[in-house]
All heavy atoms as a GROMACS GRO file, in nm:
protein
  577
    1MET      N    1   0.158   2.698  -3.114
    1MET     CA    2   0.054   2.633  -3.039
    1MET      C    3   0.096   2.494  -2.996
    1MET      O    4   0.043   2.394  -3.042
    1MET     CB    5  -0.071   2.621  -3.124
    1MET     CG    6  -0.143   2.749  -3.153
    1MET     SD    7  -0.293   2.713  -3.242
    1MET     CE    8  -0.409   2.727  -3.113
    2SER      N    9   0.190   2.486  -2.912
    2SER     CA   10   0.230   2.354  -2.863
    2SER      C   11   0.148   2.321  -2.739
    2SER      O   12   0.145   2.396  -2.642
    2SER     CB   13   0.380   2.351  -2.830
    2SER     OG   14   0.404   2.438  -2.724
    3GLU      N   15   0.081   2.209  -2.746
    3GLU     CA   16   0.000   2.165  -2.632
    3GLU      C   17   0.088   2.080  -2.542
    3GLU      O   18   0.164   1.997  -2.589
    3GLU     CB   19  -0.119   2.082  -2.680
    3GLU     CG   20  -0.217   2.162  -2.759
    3GLU     CD   21  -0.335   2.076  -2.802
    3GLU    OE1   22  -0.363   1.976  -2.736
    3GLU    OE2   23  -0.396   2.111  -2.904
    4GLU      N   24   0.073   2.103  -2.415
    4GLU     CA   25   0.149   2.024  -2.319
    4GLU      C   26   0.081   1.890  -2.300
    4GLU      O   27  -0.038   1.882  -2.274
    4GLU     CB   28   0.162   2.096  -2.186
    4GLU     CG   29   0.252   2.216  -2.193
    4GLU     CD   30   0.276   2.272  -2.056
    4GLU    OE1   31   0.278   2.196  -1.959
    4GLU    OE2   32   0.293   2.394  -2.046
    5VAL      N   33   0.160   1.786  -2.313
    5VAL     CA   34   0.108   1.652  -2.291
    5VAL      C   35   0.125   1.620  -2.144
    5VAL      O   36   0.234   1.640  -2.088
    5VAL     CB   37   0.186   1.549  -2.378
    5VAL    CG1   38   0.137   1.408  -2.352
    5VAL    CG2   39   0.176   1.586  -2.524
    6PRO      N   40   0.018   1.575  -2.077
    6PRO     CA   41   0.035   1.543  -1.934
    6PRO      C   42   0.136   1.431  -1.914
    6PRO      O   43   0.140   1.335  -1.991
    6PRO     CB   44  -0.104   1.500  -1.890
    6PRO     CG   45  -0.180   1.471  -2.014
    6PRO     CD   46  -0.114   1.548  -2.125
    7ALA      N   47   0.217   1.446  -1.813
    7ALA     CA   48   0.318   1.346  -1.784
    7ALA      C   49   0.252   1.217  -1.738
    7ALA      O   50   0.161   1.219  -1.656
    7ALA     CB   51   0.413   1.397  -1.677
    8ILE      N   52   0.297   1.107  -1.791
    8ILE     CA   53   0.246   0.978  -1.751
    8ILE      C   54   0.328   0.931  -1.632
    8ILE      O   55   0.449   0.924  -1.638
    8ILE     CB   56   0.255   0.876  -1.866
    8ILE    CG1   57   0.169   0.922  -1.983
    8ILE    CG2   58   0.214   0.738  -1.819
    8ILE    CD1   59   0.182   0.838  -2.106
    9SER      N   60   0.258   0.903  -1.525
    9SER     CA   61   0.326   0.861  -1.403
    9SER      C   62   0.381   0.720  -1.420
    9SER      O   63   0.316   0.633  -1.477
    9SER     CB   64   0.229   0.865  -1.286
    9SER     OG   65   0.292   0.816  -1.170
   10ALA      N   66   0.499   0.698  -1.366
   10ALA     CA   67   0.559   0.565  -1.368
   10ALA      C   68   0.501   0.477  -1.258
   10ALA      O   69   0.531   0.359  -1.251
   10ALA     CB   70   0.710   0.576  -1.353
   11ILE      N   71   0.418   0.537  -1.175
   11ILE     CA   72   0.361   0.464  -1.061
   11ILE      C   73   0.216   0.428  -1.095
   11ILE      O   74   0.135   0.517  -1.119
   11ILE     CB   75   0.364   0.550  -0.935
   11ILE    CG1   76   0.507   0.596  -0.906
   11ILE    CG2   77   0.305   0.477  -0.817
   11ILE    CD1   78   0.517   0.701  -0.800
   12PRO      N   79   0.181   0.301  -1.096
   12PRO     CA   80   0.042   0.263  -1.119
   12PRO      C   81  -0.049   0.318  -1.009
   12PRO      O   82  -0.006   0.336  -0.894
   12PRO     CB   83   0.044   0.110  -1.114
   12PRO     CG   84   0.187   0.072  -1.138
   12PRO     CD   85   0.269   0.186  -1.086
   13ALA      N   86  -0.174   0.344  -1.042
   13ALA     CA   87  -0.267   0.408  -0.948
   13ALA      C   88  -0.295   0.322  -0.825
   13ALA      O   89  -0.330   0.374  -0.721
   13ALA     CB   90  -0.397   0.439  -1.020
   14ARG      N   91  -0.279   0.191  -0.838
   14ARG     CA   92  -0.311   0.104  -0.724
   14ARG      C   93  -0.205   0.105  -0.616
   14ARG      O   94  -0.227   0.056  -0.506
   14ARG     CB   95  -0.337  -0.038  -0.773
   14ARG     CG   96  -0.216  -0.104  -0.834
   14ARG     CD   97  -0.250  -0.232  -0.906
   14ARG     NE   98  -0.299  -0.335  -0.818
   14ARG     CZ   99  -0.372  -0.438  -0.858
   14ARG    NH1  100  -0.406  -0.449  -0.984
   14ARG    NH2  101  -0.412  -0.528  -0.773
   15PHE      N  102  -0.088   0.160  -0.643
   15PHE     CA  103   0.019   0.169  -0.543
   15PHE      C  104   0.006   0.297  -0.464
   15PHE      O  105   0.002   0.406  -0.520
   15PHE     CB  106   0.156   0.159  -0.609
   15PHE     CG  107   0.190   0.021  -0.652
   15PHE    CD1  108   0.160  -0.024  -0.778
   15PHE    CD2  109   0.252  -0.066  -0.564
   15PHE    CE1  110   0.190  -0.153  -0.817
   15PHE    CE2  111   0.282  -0.196  -0.601
   15PHE     CZ  112   0.252  -0.239  -0.728
   16ARG      N  113  -0.001   0.283  -0.332
   16ARG     CA  114  -0.020   0.396  -0.241
   16ARG      C  115   0.080   0.386  -0.126
   16ARG      O  116   0.128   0.278  -0.094
   16ARG     CB  117  -0.162   0.394  -0.184
   16ARG     CG  118  -0.269   0.412  -0.286
   16ARG     CD  119  -0.276   0.558  -0.324
   16ARG     NE  120  -0.380   0.578  -0.425
   16ARG     CZ  121  -0.364   0.657  -0.529
   16ARG    NH1  122  -0.252   0.722  -0.546
   16ARG    NH2  123  -0.459   0.673  -0.616
   17PRO      N  124   0.106   0.498  -0.058
   17PRO     CA  125   0.193   0.495   0.059
   17PRO      C  126   0.131   0.412   0.172
   17PRO      O  127   0.009   0.396   0.180
   17PRO     CB  128   0.204   0.642   0.100
   17PRO     CG  129   0.162   0.720  -0.019
   17PRO     CD  130   0.068   0.634  -0.095
   18VAL      N  131   0.214   0.361   0.260
   18VAL     CA  132   0.169   0.274   0.369
   18VAL      C  133   0.060   0.341   0.455
   18VAL      O  134  -0.039   0.275   0.487
   18VAL     CB  135   0.290   0.229   0.455
   18VAL    CG1  136   0.244   0.156   0.579
   18VAL    CG2  137   0.382   0.141   0.373
   19PRO      N  138   0.073   0.468   0.494
   19PRO     CA  139  -0.035   0.527   0.575
   19PRO      C  140  -0.171   0.527   0.507
   19PRO      O  141  -0.273   0.505   0.570
   19PRO     CB  142   0.013   0.670   0.601
   19PRO     CG  143   0.161   0.664   0.585
   19PRO     CD  144   0.186   0.560   0.481
   20ASP      N  145  -0.173   0.551   0.376
   20ASP     CA  146  -0.299   0.550   0.301
   20ASP      C  147  -0.360   0.411   0.300
   20ASP      O  148  -0.481   0.394   0.316
   20ASP     CB  149  -0.278   0.598   0.158
   20ASP     CG  150  -0.243   0.746   0.149
   20ASP    OD1  151  -0.247   0.814   0.254
   20ASP    OD2  152  -0.212   0.793   0.039
   21VAL      N  153  -0.277   0.310   0.278
   21VAL     CA  154  -0.325   0.172   0.274
   21VAL      C  155  -0.373   0.130   0.412
   21VAL      O  156  -0.478   0.064   0.426
   21VAL     CB  157  -0.216   0.077   0.222
   21VAL    CG1  158  -0.259  -0.068   0.229
   21VAL    CG2  159  -0.179   0.113   0.078
   22ALA      N  160  -0.302   0.168   0.516
   22ALA     CA  161  -0.343   0.135   0.652
   22ALA      C  162  -0.479   0.197   0.684
   22ALA      O  163  -0.566   0.132   0.742
   22ALA     CB  164  -0.238   0.183   0.752
   23TYR      N  165  -0.499   0.320   0.643
   23TYR     CA  166  -0.626   0.387   0.666
   23TYR      C  167  -0.740   0.319   0.589
   23TYR      O  168  -0.848   0.296   0.643
   23TYR     CB  169  -0.616   0.535   0.627
   23TYR     CG  170  -0.745   0.611   0.644
   23TYR    CD1  171  -0.786   0.652   0.770
   23TYR    CD2  172  -0.825   0.640   0.536
   23TYR    CE1  173  -0.904   0.721   0.787
   23TYR    CE2  174  -0.944   0.708   0.551
   23TYR     CZ  175  -0.983   0.750   0.678
   23TYR     OH  176  -1.101   0.817   0.694
   24ALA      N  177  -0.715   0.287   0.463
   24ALA     CA  178  -0.818   0.227   0.378
   24ALA      C  179  -0.857   0.087   0.424
   24ALA      O  180  -0.973   0.048   0.412
   24ALA     CB  181  -0.771   0.224   0.234
   25THR      N  182  -0.762   0.010   0.476
   25THR     CA  183  -0.790  -0.127   0.517
   25THR      C  184  -0.829  -0.137   0.664
   25THR      O  185  -0.881  -0.240   0.706
   25THR     CB  186  -0.668  -0.218   0.493
   25THR    OG1  187  -0.556  -0.168   0.566
   25THR    CG2  188  -0.634  -0.227   0.346
   26GLY      N  189  -0.800  -0.033   0.742
   26GLY     CA  190  -0.828  -0.038   0.885
   26GLY      C  191  -0.727  -0.121   0.962
   26GLY      O  192  -0.752  -0.163   1.074
   27ARG      N  193  -0.613  -0.144   0.903
   27ARG     CA  194  -0.505  -0.220   0.967
   27ARG      C  195  -0.394  -0.127   1.012
   27ARG      O  196  -0.374  -0.020   0.953
   27ARG     CB  197  -0.446  -0.322   0.870
   27ARG     CG  198  -0.543  -0.424   0.817
   27ARG     CD  199  -0.573  -0.525   0.923
   27ARG     NE  200  -0.661  -0.629   0.870
   27ARG     CZ  201  -0.660  -0.753   0.913
   27ARG    NH1  202  -0.579  -0.790   1.008
   27ARG    NH2  203  -0.743  -0.841   0.862
   28PRO      N  204  -0.317  -0.165   1.113
   28PRO     CA  205  -0.204  -0.081   1.158
   28PRO      C  206  -0.092  -0.074   1.052
   28PRO      O  207  -0.078  -0.166   0.970
   28PRO     CB  208  -0.153  -0.152   1.283
   28PRO     CG  209  -0.257  -0.250   1.322
   28PRO     CD  210  -0.337  -0.280   1.199
   29HIS      N  211  -0.014   0.033   1.058
   29HIS     CA  212   0.100   0.047   0.968
   29HIS      C  213   0.192  -0.074   0.979
   29HIS      O  214   0.246  -0.122   0.879
   29HIS     CB  215   0.181   0.173   1.002
   29HIS     CG  216   0.110   0.300   0.980
   29HIS    ND1  217   0.041   0.364   1.079
   29HIS    CD2  218   0.095   0.375   0.868
   29HIS    CE1  219  -0.012   0.474   1.030
   29HIS    NE2  220   0.018   0.484   0.902
   30ARG      N  221   0.212  -0.119   1.101
   30ARG     CA  222   0.304  -0.230   1.124
   30ARG      C  223   0.260  -0.356   1.050
   30ARG      O  224   0.342  -0.430   0.996
   30ARG     CB  225   0.314  -0.256   1.274
   30ARG     CG  226   0.415  -0.359   1.310
   30ARG     CD  227   0.426  -0.367   1.461
   30ARG     NE  228   0.529  -0.461   1.498
   30ARG     CZ  229   0.567  -0.481   1.621
   30ARG    NH1  230   0.511  -0.414   1.720
   30ARG    NH2  231   0.662  -0.568   1.649
   31THR      N  232   0.130  -0.382   1.048
   31THR     CA  233   0.077  -0.499   0.977
   31THR      C  234   0.103  -0.487   0.828
   31THR      O  235   0.147  -0.584   0.763
   31THR     CB  236  -0.075  -0.513   1.003
   31THR    OG1  237  -0.096  -0.527   1.143
   31THR    CG2  238  -0.132  -0.631   0.929
   32ILE      N  239   0.078  -0.370   0.772
   32ILE     CA  240   0.100  -0.348   0.628
   32ILE      C  241   0.247  -0.368   0.594
   32ILE      O  242   0.282  -0.434   0.497
   32ILE     CB  243   0.053  -0.207   0.586
   32ILE    CG1  244  -0.095  -0.185   0.621
   32ILE    CG2  245   0.078  -0.184   0.438
   32ILE    CD1  246  -0.192  -0.280   0.556
   33ARG      N  247   0.336  -0.313   0.677
   33ARG     CA  248   0.479  -0.328   0.653
   33ARG      C  249   0.524  -0.475   0.666
   33ARG      O  250   0.609  -0.520   0.592
   33ARG     CB  251   0.559  -0.240   0.749
   33ARG     CG  252   0.548  -0.094   0.716
   33ARG     CD  253   0.645  -0.013   0.801
   33ARG     NE  254   0.643   0.126   0.764
   33ARG     CZ  255   0.714   0.178   0.664
   33ARG    NH1  256   0.791   0.102   0.591
   33ARG    NH2  257   0.706   0.306   0.637
   34THR      N  258   0.463  -0.548   0.760
   34THR     CA  259   0.496  -0.690   0.776
   34THR      C  260   0.454  -0.769   0.654
   34THR      O  261   0.528  -0.854   0.604
   34THR     CB  262   0.427  -0.746   0.902
   34THR    OG1  263   0.472  -0.672   1.015
   34THR    CG2  264   0.459  -0.893   0.921
   35TRP      N  265   0.334  -0.741   0.604
   35TRP     CA  266   0.288  -0.809   0.482
   35TRP      C  267   0.379  -0.777   0.364
   35TRP      O  268   0.412  -0.863   0.283
   35TRP     CB  269   0.146  -0.766   0.448
   35TRP     CG  270   0.041  -0.820   0.540
   35TRP    CD1  271   0.054  -0.921   0.630
   35TRP    CD2  272  -0.094  -0.775   0.550
   35TRP    NE1  273  -0.065  -0.942   0.696
   35TRP    CE2  274  -0.157  -0.855   0.649
   35TRP    CE3  275  -0.168  -0.677   0.486
   35TRP    CZ2  276  -0.291  -0.838   0.683
   35TRP    CZ3  277  -0.300  -0.660   0.521
   35TRP    CH2  278  -0.360  -0.740   0.619
   36ALA      N  279   0.423  -0.652   0.355
   36ALA     CA  280   0.511  -0.611   0.245
   36ALA      C  281   0.648  -0.679   0.257
   36ALA      O  282   0.705  -0.726   0.158
   36ALA     CB  283   0.527  -0.460   0.244
   37ALA      N  284   0.701  -0.686   0.379
   37ALA     CA  285   0.832  -0.748   0.401
   37ALA      C  286   0.828  -0.898   0.374
   37ALA      O  287   0.926  -0.956   0.330
   37ALA     CB  288   0.880  -0.722   0.543
   38GLY      N  289   0.714  -0.959   0.400
   38GLY     CA  290   0.698  -1.102   0.378
   38GLY      C  291   0.654  -1.138   0.237
   38GLY      O  292   0.618  -1.253   0.211
   39ASP      N  293   0.653  -1.042   0.147
   39ASP     CA  294   0.613  -1.062   0.007
   39ASP      C  295   0.470  -1.113  -0.006
   39ASP      O  296   0.438  -1.185  -0.100
   39ASP     CB  297   0.709  -1.156  -0.066
   39ASP     CG  298   0.845  -1.092  -0.088
   39ASP    OD1  299   0.851  -0.968  -0.096
   39ASP    OD2  300   0.945  -1.166  -0.096
   40ARG      N  301   0.384  -1.077   0.087
   40ARG     CA  302   0.243  -1.116   0.076
   40ARG      C  303   0.166  -1.017  -0.010
   40ARG      O  304   0.062  -1.050  -0.064
   40ARG     CB  305   0.182  -1.126   0.215
   40ARG     CG  306   0.249  -1.238   0.296
   40ARG     CD  307   0.190  -1.251   0.432
   40ARG     NE  308   0.058  -1.312   0.426
   40ARG     CZ  309  -0.021  -1.328   0.530
   40ARG    NH1  310   0.020  -1.288   0.648
   40ARG    NH2  311  -0.139  -1.383   0.516
   41ILE      N  312   0.218  -0.894  -0.020
   41ILE     CA  313   0.161  -0.793  -0.110
   41ILE      C  314   0.276  -0.727  -0.186
   41ILE      O  315   0.388  -0.717  -0.137
   41ILE     CB  316   0.078  -0.686  -0.034
   41ILE    CG1  317   0.155  -0.625   0.082
   41ILE    CG2  318  -0.053  -0.744   0.014
   41ILE    CD1  319   0.079  -0.518   0.157
   42GLU      N  320   0.246  -0.684  -0.306
   42GLU     CA  321   0.347  -0.627  -0.394
   42GLU      C  322   0.383  -0.485  -0.349
   42GLU      O  323   0.297  -0.409  -0.305
   42GLU     CB  324   0.294  -0.624  -0.537
   42GLU     CG  325   0.400  -0.594  -0.640
   42GLU     CD  326   0.345  -0.604  -0.782
   42GLU    OE1  327   0.232  -0.650  -0.800
   42GLU    OE2  328   0.420  -0.564  -0.872
   43THR      N  329   0.509  -0.452  -0.361
   43THR     CA  330   0.556  -0.319  -0.322
   43THR      C  331   0.645  -0.261  -0.431
   43THR      O  332   0.691  -0.332  -0.521
   43THR     CB  333   0.639  -0.324  -0.192
   43THR    OG1  334   0.754  -0.406  -0.213
   43THR    CG2  335   0.557  -0.377  -0.076
   44MET      N  336   0.669  -0.132  -0.422
   44MET     CA  337   0.765  -0.064  -0.507
   44MET      C  338   0.809   0.062  -0.435
   44MET      O  339   0.748   0.103  -0.336
   44MET     CB  340   0.705  -0.031  -0.644
   44MET     CG  341   0.594   0.071  -0.643
   44MET     SD  342   0.527   0.108  -0.806
   44MET     CE  343   0.663   0.186  -0.887
   45ARG      N  344   0.916   0.121  -0.480
   45ARG     CA  345   0.968   0.245  -0.422
   45ARG      C  346   0.930   0.362  -0.513
   45ARG      O  347   0.931   0.349  -0.635
   45ARG     CB  348   1.120   0.240  -0.408
   45ARG     CG  349   1.168   0.143  -0.303
   45ARG     CD  350   1.150   0.201  -0.168
   45ARG     NE  351   1.189   0.105  -0.064
   45ARG     CZ  352   1.181   0.133   0.064
   45ARG    NH1  353   1.139   0.250   0.104
   45ARG    NH2  354   1.214   0.043   0.152
   46HIS      N  355   0.898   0.475  -0.452
   46HIS     CA  356   0.868   0.596  -0.529
   46HIS      C  357   0.998   0.641  -0.596
   46HIS      O  358   1.102   0.649  -0.531
   46HIS     CB  359   0.815   0.704  -0.437
   46HIS     CG  360   0.757   0.821  -0.509
   46HIS    ND1  361   0.836   0.920  -0.565
   46HIS    CD2  362   0.629   0.853  -0.539
   46HIS    CE1  363   0.758   1.008  -0.624
   46HIS    NE2  364   0.632   0.970  -0.608
   47PRO      N  365   0.993   0.668  -0.727
   47PRO     CA  366   1.117   0.702  -0.798
   47PRO      C  367   1.188   0.828  -0.746
   47PRO      O  368   1.310   0.834  -0.749
   47PRO     CB  369   1.073   0.722  -0.943
   47PRO     CG  370   0.929   0.694  -0.950
   47PRO     CD  371   0.878   0.665  -0.814
   48LYS      N  372   1.113   0.926  -0.700
   48LYS     CA  373   1.177   1.050  -0.656
   48LYS      C  374   1.207   1.052  -0.507
   48LYS      O  375   1.314   1.094  -0.465
   48LYS     CB  376   1.088   1.170  -0.690
   48LYS     CG  377   1.079   1.196  -0.838
   48LYS     CD  378   0.997   1.319  -0.867
   48LYS     CE  379   0.988   1.343  -1.017
   48LYS     NZ  380   0.902   1.459  -1.049
   49THR      N  381   1.112   1.007  -0.425
   49THR     CA  382   1.129   1.018  -0.280
   49THR      C  383   1.184   0.892  -0.215
   49THR      O  384   1.236   0.898  -0.104
   49THR     CB  385   0.995   1.050  -0.212
   49THR    OG1  386   0.904   0.943  -0.233
   49THR    CG2  387   0.935   1.178  -0.267
   50GLY      N  388   1.170   0.778  -0.282
   50GLY     CA  389   1.216   0.653  -0.225
   50GLY      C  390   1.121   0.594  -0.122
   50GLY      O  391   1.153   0.496  -0.056
   51ALA      N  392   1.002   0.653  -0.108
   51ALA     CA  393   0.904   0.604  -0.011
   51ALA      C  394   0.849   0.468  -0.054
   51ALA      O  395   0.836   0.440  -0.174
   51ALA     CB  396   0.789   0.703   0.002
   52LEU      N  397   0.817   0.386   0.042
   52LEU     CA  398   0.760   0.255   0.016
   52LEU      C  399   0.615   0.270  -0.028
   52LEU      O  400   0.535   0.334   0.040
   52LEU     CB  401   0.767   0.167   0.141
   52LEU     CG  402   0.710   0.026   0.127
   52LEU    CD1  403   0.796  -0.056   0.030
   52LEU    CD2  404   0.704  -0.042   0.262
   53LEU      N  405   0.582   0.213  -0.143
   53LEU     CA  406   0.445   0.213  -0.194
   53LEU      C  407   0.394   0.070  -0.195
   53LEU      O  408   0.467  -0.023  -0.230
   53LEU     CB  409   0.440   0.272  -0.335
   53LEU     CG  410   0.494   0.414  -0.350
   53LEU    CD1  411   0.494   0.454  -0.496
   53LEU    CD2  412   0.413   0.511  -0.267
   54VAL      N  413   0.268   0.052  -0.157
   54VAL     CA  414   0.210  -0.081  -0.141
   54VAL      C  415   0.087  -0.093  -0.231
   54VAL      O  416   0.014   0.004  -0.252
   54VAL     CB  417   0.169  -0.102   0.007
   54VAL    CG1  418   0.109  -0.239   0.027
   54VAL    CG2  419   0.288  -0.084   0.098
   55ASP      N  420   0.065  -0.213  -0.283
   55ASP     CA  421  -0.050  -0.240  -0.368
   55ASP      C  422  -0.177  -0.237  -0.283
   55ASP      O  423  -0.200  -0.326  -0.200
   55ASP     CB  424  -0.032  -0.377  -0.434
   55ASP     CG  425  -0.139  -0.408  -0.537
   55ASP    OD1  426  -0.241  -0.336  -0.543
   55ASP    OD2  427  -0.122  -0.505  -0.612
   56LEU      N  428  -0.259  -0.136  -0.301
   56LEU     CA  429  -0.380  -0.117  -0.221
   56LEU      C  430  -0.482  -0.228  -0.243
   56LEU      O  431  -0.544  -0.277  -0.149
   56LEU     CB  432  -0.442   0.019  -0.252
   56LEU     CG  433  -0.574   0.053  -0.185
   56LEU    CD1  434  -0.559   0.052  -0.033
   56LEU    CD2  435  -0.626   0.187  -0.231
   57VAL      N  436  -0.499  -0.271  -0.368
   57VAL     CA  437  -0.598  -0.375  -0.399
   57VAL      C  438  -0.559  -0.507  -0.334
   57VAL      O  439  -0.643  -0.573  -0.271
   57VAL     CB  440  -0.612  -0.391  -0.552
   57VAL    CG1  441  -0.708  -0.503  -0.586
   57VAL    CG2  442  -0.658  -0.260  -0.614
   58ALA      N  443  -0.433  -0.545  -0.344
   58ALA     CA  444  -0.387  -0.670  -0.282
   58ALA      C  445  -0.397  -0.662  -0.130
   58ALA      O  446  -0.434  -0.760  -0.065
   58ALA     CB  447  -0.244  -0.699  -0.325
   59ALA      N  448  -0.366  -0.547  -0.072
   59ALA     CA  449  -0.374  -0.531   0.072
   59ALA      C  450  -0.519  -0.540   0.120
   59ALA      O  451  -0.547  -0.600   0.224
   59ALA     CB  452  -0.313  -0.398   0.114
   60ALA      N  453  -0.611  -0.484   0.043
   60ALA     CA  454  -0.753  -0.491   0.081
   60ALA      C  455  -0.803  -0.635   0.075
   60ALA      O  456  -0.876  -0.680   0.164
   60ALA     CB  457  -0.835  -0.402  -0.011
   61LYS      N  458  -0.762  -0.710  -0.027
   61LYS     CA  459  -0.803  -0.850  -0.038
   61LYS      C  460  -0.745  -0.932   0.077
   61LYS      O  461  -0.814  -1.014   0.138
   61LYS     CB  462  -0.758  -0.910  -0.172
   61LYS     CG  463  -0.839  -0.863  -0.290
   61LYS     CD  464  -0.790  -0.928  -0.417
   61LYS     CE  465  -0.864  -0.875  -0.538
   61LYS     NZ  466  -0.812  -0.931  -0.664
   62LEU      N  467  -0.619  -0.910   0.108
   62LEU     CA  468  -0.554  -0.983   0.216
   62LEU      C  469  -0.617  -0.946   0.350
   62LEU      O  470  -0.636  -1.031   0.437
   62LEU     CB  471  -0.404  -0.954   0.217
   62LEU     CG  472  -0.320  -1.033   0.315
   62LEU    CD1  473  -0.334  -1.183   0.290
   62LEU    CD2  474  -0.174  -0.993   0.304
   63SER      N  475  -0.652  -0.820   0.366
   63SER     CA  476  -0.715  -0.775   0.489
   63SER      C  477  -0.851  -0.843   0.509
   63SER      O  478  -0.888  -0.878   0.621
   63SER     CB  479  -0.733  -0.623   0.487
   63SER     OG  480  -0.795  -0.579   0.605
   64ASP      N  481  -0.924  -0.862   0.401
   64ASP     CA  482  -1.054  -0.930   0.409
   64ASP      C  483  -1.038  -1.078   0.445
   64ASP      O  484  -1.122  -1.135   0.514
   64ASP     CB  485  -1.130  -0.917   0.277
   64ASP     CG  486  -1.179  -0.775   0.253
   64ASP    OD1  487  -1.187  -0.697   0.350
   64ASP    OD2  488  -1.209  -0.743   0.137
   65GLN      N  489  -0.931  -1.140   0.397
   65GLN     CA  490  -0.908  -1.283   0.420
   65GLN      C  491  -0.849  -1.310   0.558
   65GLN      O  492  -0.882  -1.409   0.621
   65GLN     CB  493  -0.813  -1.340   0.314
   65GLN     CG  494  -0.870  -1.341   0.176
   65GLN     CD  495  -0.766  -1.379   0.072
   65GLN    OE1  496  -0.649  -1.398   0.106
   65GLN    NE2  497  -0.806  -1.389  -0.053
   66ALA      N  498  -0.761  -1.222   0.603
   66ALA     CA  499  -0.689  -1.244   0.730
   66ALA      C  500  -0.779  -1.214   0.849
   66ALA      O  501  -0.861  -1.122   0.844
   66ALA     CB  502  -0.565  -1.156   0.734
   67GLY      N  503  -0.761  -1.292   0.952
   67GLY     CA  504  -0.836  -1.269   1.074
   67GLY      C  505  -0.784  -1.150   1.150
   67GLY      O  506  -0.672  -1.104   1.130
   68ARG      N  507  -0.867  -1.100   1.238
   68ARG     CA  508  -0.827  -0.990   1.325
   68ARG      C  509  -0.823  -1.045   1.467
   68ARG      O  510  -0.923  -1.091   1.518
   68ARG     CB  511  -0.925  -0.875   1.316
   68ARG     CG  512  -0.924  -0.810   1.180
   68ARG     CD  513  -1.030  -0.700   1.176
   68ARG     NE  514  -1.038  -0.646   1.043
   68ARG     CZ  515  -0.979  -0.533   1.004
   68ARG    NH1  516  -0.908  -0.464   1.090
   68ARG    NH2  517  -0.989  -0.490   0.881
   69ARG      N  518  -0.707  -1.040   1.527
   69ARG     CA  519  -0.696  -1.090   1.663
   69ARG      C  520  -0.641  -0.982   1.753
   69ARG      O  521  -0.567  -0.896   1.712
   69ARG     CB  522  -0.608  -1.214   1.667
   69ARG     CG  523  -0.465  -1.185   1.626
   69ARG     CD  524  -0.381  -1.308   1.633
   69ARG     NE  525  -0.248  -1.276   1.584
   69ARG     CZ  526  -0.138  -1.333   1.624
   69ARG    NH1  527  -0.146  -1.430   1.712
   69ARG    NH2  528  -0.022  -1.299   1.578
   70ARG      N  529  -0.678  -0.993   1.875
   70ARG     CA  530  -0.624  -0.902   1.976
   70ARG      C  531  -0.526  -0.981   2.060
   70ARG      O  532  -0.556  -1.089   2.108
   70ARG     CB  533  -0.737  -0.848   2.063
   70ARG     CG  534  -0.832  -0.762   1.988
   70ARG     CD  535  -0.934  -0.706   2.083
   70ARG     NE  536  -1.026  -0.619   2.011
   70ARG     CZ  537  -1.150  -0.598   2.047
   70ARG    NH1  538  -1.198  -0.657   2.153
   70ARG    NH2  539  -1.226  -0.520   1.977
   71ARG      N  540  -0.412  -0.925   2.082
   71ARG     CA  541  -0.311  -0.994   2.163
   71ARG      C  542  -0.346  -0.989   2.310
   71ARG      O  543  -0.317  -1.081   2.383
   71ARG     CB  544  -0.174  -0.931   2.138
   71ARG     CG  545  -0.126  -0.957   1.997
   71ARG     CD  546   0.015  -0.903   1.979
   71ARG     NE  547   0.058  -0.923   1.843
   71ARG     CZ  548   0.132  -1.026   1.804
   71ARG    NH1  549   0.169  -1.116   1.890
   71ARG    NH2  550   0.169  -1.037   1.679
   72LYS      N  551  -0.406  -0.881   2.355
   72LYS     CA  552  -0.445  -0.870   2.494
   72LYS      C  553  -0.598  -0.865   2.502
   72LYS      O  554  -0.660  -0.782   2.436
   72LYS     CB  555  -0.389  -0.740   2.554
   72LYS     CG  556  -0.239  -0.735   2.558
   72LYS     CD  557  -0.194  -0.605   2.620
   72LYS     CE  558  -0.044  -0.595   2.618
   72LYS     NZ  559   0.003  -0.464   2.670
   73PRO      N  560  -0.657  -0.952   2.581
   73PRO     CA  561  -0.802  -0.944   2.594
   73PRO      C  562  -0.843  -0.816   2.665
   73PRO      O  563  -0.774  -0.770   2.755
   73PRO     CB  564  -0.837  -1.067   2.677
   73PRO     CG  565  -0.711  -1.114   2.737
   73PRO     CD  566  -0.598  -1.060   2.656
   74ARG      N  567  -0.954  -0.761   2.622
   74ARG     CA  568  -1.000  -0.634   2.682
   74ARG      C  569  -1.106  -0.659   2.785
   74ARG      O  570  -1.184  -0.742   2.785
   74ARG     CB  571  -1.053  -0.542   2.576
   74ARG     CG  572  -0.942  -0.496   2.486
   74ARG     CD  573  -0.994  -0.395   2.389
   74ARG     NE  574  -0.884  -0.359   2.301
   74ARG     CZ  575  -0.887  -0.254   2.226
   74ARG    NH1  576  -0.989  -0.176   2.223
   74ARG    NH2  577  -0.785  -0.225   2.148
   0.00000   0.00000   0.00000
């Protein structure tokens, strides 16, 4: 009767792929990647796939603080 112990993920729950964070914050992928490249939000790589993972909580806070501007007037 050996019970299987669920595997503990090495990835904290707050880290999500860029498309998920972009959808949740309402910001473009490019903005999220720019924030990640500029060390404004914490990032990590997925251990198996190597995909960029971004801190969703930090991105949401930064999204609330940062202004939204349009480059071209409509």
